[in-house]
C-alpha positions, 0 to 999 in steps of 0.5 A, a space after each residue: 473128855 467132852 461129850 457132844 451127845 444127847 438131844 442137842 448134838 446128834 452127829 459131830 461133823 468136823 473138828 479142826 485145830 485153829 491158829 489160836 490153838 483151840 479146836 473148832 467143829 460142827 455138830 448137828 441137832 436133829 431135833 430142830 434142824 440146826 447145827 452148832 459151830 463150837 470151840 473147844 480149848 486144849 483144857 476141854 472147855 466147850 463153848 458155842 460160837 454159832 447156831 445155824 439153821 439147816 433148811 431141808 435138813 442139809 448137813 453143815 460140813 467141812 469147817 476150815 480155817 481161812 488165811 484171814 483167821 475166819 472159818 469157812 464151811 459148806 452146806 452141800 446141795 441135796 438131790 431129790 428123787 422126785 424133783 430138782 436139786 436144792 441149792 447149797 451154801 457157803 458160809 463164813 464164821 467171824 468171831 465178834 470181838 470181846 472188848 475189855 475196858 479199863 479206865 486209866 489214870 488221867 481219865 483215858 479209857 483203854 479198850 482191849 479185844 481179841 482180834 485176828 492179825 491182819 484184819 482191821 477194826 473200827 472203834 466207836 462210842 455213844 454217850 447213852 444206850 438210848 442214843 441212835 448213832 455211834 461216833 467213830 473214834 478210829 475207823 481203822 485200827 490194824 490188828 497185828 496179833 491176837 489181841 489189839 488195844 486202843 486208848 480213848 484219850 478224848 473222854 470228857 463225859 462221865 458215861 460212854 458206851 463203846 463197840 469194836 467192829 470187824 471191818 470188811 
């Protein structure tokens, strides 16, 4: 069993099963008026996906998986006895791709990342960390499963930095 109690996790709010077989949920932190969105694997490994500031102490609720593989939730409006209602919010949580890079024989570089089937990702690189602009290698890599790959066979430099972006 995993404990979500203590100073950083005052009140679990939701727990759902994601399409990837992991559990997702939200828990409040009363100490700094924030909420945590977490992932828990079937083997009980717990990780934080996002920390959300809760203005005026509102509750982060109703985390649900969307058909697009993203998670959605609400922060309900609050009523005040001596004034107007404060506005609520709807949020969307998108997990960033975690990229693994492998250099293949012949100098090609293979990128593999976690993905959401049906979404589109852009693959970019830059020649140095200090470079300002990214160069697009492929503007639209369609994900067909929970893992997507791209091979960069145009590598001529000894150094490249890659990023993969989920496109809207």
